[in-house]
N, C-alpha and C positions, 0 to 999 in steps of 0.2 A: 458126414454121412446123412442121407435123407431118411427121415422118419416116415415110413409108409404105414398107413392104417391096415391092420391085419386082425385076425381072430385073437391073437395073443394081446395085441394093444387094446382091443375091445374089452377083453376080460380085465385087463389092468385098469382101464377106464371105469368099468363097473365096480371094482373094488374101491377105487378112489371116490366115485360118485356116492357109494353107499355111506362112506364115512361122512361126506358133506351133508347128506340127507339127515343123518342122525344129529349132526351138529345144528342143522337148520331147525330141527324140532325143539332143541333147547332155546334157540333164538326166538322161535315163535311163541313159546311159553313166556319168556321174559319180556318180549315186546308187548304182548297182551297185558302183562302185569303193569308195565310202565304206563301204557295208554289209559288203563282203568284208573291207575293212581292219579294221573293228571285230571282225568274227567271228574273224580270224586272230590279232590283237593281244591280245585279251582272253578269247576262248573262254567267253563268258558270255551265257546267255539274257537275264539281267536287263539287261545293258548294251544289248543289241539292243532290248529292249522300252523301256528308258528313252530311247534315242535317237529312237525313233519317237513315244514319248509327248510329248517336248519339241516336236517339229515339229507333230504333230497337235493337241496340247493347246492351244497358243497360237492355232492356226487356229480351233478350236471356240469358244474364249472370245471371240475378236475378230470373227469373221465375221458374226454377226447385227448388230452395230453397224456394221461396215464396209459391210453391204448397203445401209443408209440412205444413206450417202455416196456409194456407187456410183450410186444413182439421181439424186443431186443433182449430182455432179461431171461434168465432161467426160470421158467414157470414153476418148477417144483419148489424152489426156495422162496420165490415171490409169494406163492400161495401159503407156504408154511409160516413166513414172517408175518403176513397179514392176519392169518388165523391166530397166531400167538398174540399179536398186538390187540386183537379184539377181545381175547380172553383177559388181557391185562386191563383194558379199558372197562370191562365188566366187573373185575375186581375193584377198580377204583370206584365204580358206581356203588358197590356194596359198602365200601368204607364210608362214602358220602351218606348213605341212608342210615348206617349204623351209628356213626359218631358225630353227625352234624344235625342241624335243624332243616336240612334238605332245601337249600335255596334253589329255586327253580332255574336260575341261570346256570348252575353247575350241571344240571341234567341236560340243559340245552347244549352246552359245550360238549358233553360226552356224546350226545346224539350227532353233533356236527362231525366230531372226530371219526365216529363210526361210519358216517357217510363218506368221508375221505378215504378210509380204508376199503370200503366196498367199491370205490371208483377203480381200484386196482384189482380187487378180487373178482368182481363180476365178469369183466372182459376176459380175464385170464382163464377162468373156468369155462366160459362159453367158447373161447377159441380152441379148446382142447377137444371139443366134440368132433368137428370135421377132420382134425389131425389124428385122432385115435379110433374113430368109429368108421368102419368101411361105408362107402356111399350107399350101398343097398340097405344098410341098417339105420341110416339117419332119421327117417321118419319115425321108426319104431322107437329109437333112443329119445327123440324129442318128445314123443307121446308118453313113453314110460317116465320121462322126467316131469312131465305135467301131472301125471297120475299121482306119482309119489309126492310131489309138491302139494297137490290137493289133499292127500292123506295127512301130510304133516300139518298143514294149515287148517285142516279140519279138527285134528286131535289136539293141536297146540292150544288154541283158545279154550277148548273144553277143559284141558288140564289146568290151564291158567286160571279159568274161572273157579274151578274147584279149589285151587290152592289159595287164591285171594280171599275166598269166603271162609276158608278153614284156618288160615295163618294170620295172626293179628298184625304182624309187620310185614312189609314187602321184601325187604332185602335178602331174607333166606332163600327166596325163589330164585334169585339171580345166580345162585351157585350151580343151578342146573345147566346154564349156559357154559360155565367154566368146565364142568364135568364132561359135556358132550363134545367139547373142544378136543379131547383125547381121541375120540373116535374119528375125528377128521384128520388129525395129524399123524397117527400111526400108519394107516394105509398110505398116506402120501409119502412117507419116508422110505417105504419098502418097494415102491414101484418106480419104473422108468417113464419119464415124460419127455415129449419132444423138446429139443433144444433149438434156439434161434440160429439162423444161418449167420456164421461169423462174417462172411463177405459182405452181406447186406448191412450188418450193423456198422461195419467200418467204412463202407463206401458211400453211404447215403446219410445226408444230414437229417436232423430231427424235423426240420421244416419241410423238407422234400418228402419224407415218409408220410407226414400228415396231409400234405397237399395231394399226394397220390390217391388217398381215400376220398377226398372230396372231388377229385377229377373222376374217379370211378362212379361215385354216386351220380354225379351230374350227367355222365355220358351213358349210363345204363338206362335204357328207356323205362320210364314209370317208377324207378326206384325213389327218386326225390319226392314225387307226388305221394308215394306210399308212406314215406317218412313224415311228410306234412300231414297226412291223414291221421297217422298214429299220434303225432303231437296234439292235433286238435282233440281227438278222442280222449286221450289222457288227461287233457285240461278239463274236459267236461265230465269225465267219469270220476275224477279225483274227489269231488265233494261228497259223493255218496260213501266213499271209503273213509276219508279223513274225518267226517262229521258223524259217522255211524254211532260212536259211543254216546255223544250228546243226543242225537236223534232218538236212540233207544231209551236212554235214561230219562230225558226230560220231556220229549214230545210223546212218548208212548209209556212212560212210568214203568220202565223195565229195570231189571237188575243185571248183574254181571253174567248170570246164566242165560238171560234172554239175548244179551249181546253175543255170547258165545254160540248160541243156537243159530242166530243169524249168520255168523261166520261159519258154522257147521254146514248149513244148507248151501251157502255160497261155494265153499270149497268141496262139498259134496257134488255140486254141479260140475266144478272143475274136474273132479274125479271121473264122473260119468262122460264127460266130453273127452277127456284124455283116453279113456278105455275105448271109446268109439274110434278115435283116431289110431289107436294101437293096432286095431284089426283091419284098417283100410290099407290095402296093398297098392292100389294105383289111384291117383287123384287127377281128374281132369277138370278143366275149367276152374282153376284154383282161385283166381280172384273173384269169380262169381260166387263161390262158396264163402270166401271171406266177407263179401258184401252182404250176403244173406244172413250170416251169423252176427255181423255187426248190428243189423236190424233186430235180430232176435234178442241181442243183448239189451237194446233199448226197450224192448217189451218188458223185460224183467226189471229194468230201471224204473220204468213207468209204474209198474205194479207196486214197487217199493215206495215210490213217491206219493201214490194215492191211498196207501193203506190207512184205513180208519184207525183212530186212537185205540191202542190196546189189542188190535187184531194182529197178533204176532204171526199167526199162520199165514196171513197175507204177505207179510215181510218175508217169511220163509220161502214161499213160492216165488216171489220176485227175485230173491237172492239166488235160489236154485237155477232159475232160467238165465240170469245174468252170468253166473258162474259157469254154466253149461257152455255158453257161447265163447268164453275166453280161451280155452285151450285150442278149440278148433280153428279160431282166427290166428292165434299165436303159433301153433305147431306148423301150420301151412306156411306162414310167412318166415319163421325161423328156418325151416327146411330149405325154402328158396334161398335165404341168405347163405346158408351153409353149402349150397350147391353152386351158386353163381359167383360167389366171392373167392378169389385165389386164396389158398390155405395160408400162404405167408403174410397175407394181409388181414386174417381173421381177427386178430387181437385189436388192431387199429380200427377196423370196420365195426366190430361189435361195440367198442367203446364209443365211437362216434355216432353210430346208428342208435344206440341206446340213449345216449345223451340228447340227441336231437328229438327222439321220440318222447322223452320224458321232460324236455326242457321247460315246458309250460306248466308242469305239475307244481313246482314250488310256488309259482305266482298264483296258481288256482287255489292252493292251500290257504294263502294269505287273504286273497280277494274273497274267497267263499266264506271264510271266517268272519270277515268284516261285514259283508252283506247279510250273512245269517244273523249277526248281532243286531243289525238295524231292522231287518224284516223278519224272516223266519227261514228255517232250513228247507221247508217244502217249496217256497218260492224259488229258492236257489236250485233245487232239483228240477222243478218244472222248466225253468229257464234253460238249464243245461241240456235237457232232453230235446227241447224245441230247436235250439241252436245246433245241437249235434246231428239231428236229421237233416237240417238244411245244409250244413257243411258237407256231410257225406254225400248227399245227392249232387251238390255242385261239383265236388272233386271228381266224382264218378263220371259225370256228364261232360265236364269241361277240360279234364286233364287226361293224361295217358296212364293213370294209375292202373286201369284194367289190363294193361299189357305186361305188367311184371310177371316174370316166370315164363312168358312165351318166348323170350329171347334172351341170350346171354351175351355180354360184352367181352370180346377177346382182348381183355385189357393187358395181359402179359405181353402180347405181341405188339402193343402200341397201336392196335387197330380198333378204331371206334366204330367200325361197322358192327351191325347185329348179325349174330350167326344163329344156327338152328336151335330149336328148343331142346333142353336137356330134360329127360324124365326125372322127376324127383324121386319116385319110388319105382323100383323095377317090379 
């Protein structure tokens, strides 16, 4: 039986999504606590980069292959098992902090395992959106998702900063992540989710299904160029995120609260951008808007890079502008993906597309950490801004990236010709 998106499935998805958002809040608090602990204990840009590299690196390596299994397996039980294992991993982290001398390698291993689990979890959740949300509600759902992610990531660091300043040891904070796991698992167990088509699972090989995704990306005009642009931008924006704790603590003499405020303004910008997208009913010249707000993001990036020592309000403005651009760029591109990619390919595509777009981030984390150790973080940020502007201009002028969303590939019929544009928002 084919699972058709309807009002009922939309309501079920909202219940499931609400539980995931609450769980995400717990993860945001714990992630902030771990990052601040590494910053204080080791005072090293390299270790900060390495921690992020291990988590993101395993995600990038495994996600394309995990995406095929996401389309084959029962998503309900896949997400439930992954959420459960992440809770178990957090408990292991609590025991390490409570009963050992906290060797850094053990923290790195746990971060790597969490990255592997996320390689299955992220495409599974993303693939449910076009399967359970009616097409006329896709832009609104993607906007709501960015709004509440912004709220979570705004509140999470603030709560994390408050807790690390008030609690003498770090590990009790980790129990928050375990507790919020219950909010994710209970809605998941009581709703119905789309099941894979059994005929597709049996008739096609793993290699064939993965090959289909790359063929689709290659034959859909502008799609590969867009993913290459995303890869380049993620590589260049990563340092400002990865090195933010060190930048605030040692380049601006800030504390945990100042770092949390920078995060708060960044995610406050995401909240504002997501709200703006929520009320837009029809979007024309989608890639022009994407390009415009990529440039707006670089304005915010530049303000953060040039902020004088101790002028935290300048950092807040830069973070707000950078955050504002993020949901506008991402909501438009994600809605295009949900519209033009066949529903039965969403899990594989989301995994491959996400992996391709973030493939350079682990390398950036390591390279930026090494360069920052030798020179300074400011030089790294300035270099990334200049290169980013050049790469964006070249891809826009010399490739077909600006045509994404103007045409859709009739992939299911085996026809590689381009057909008429689909409206993303009715």
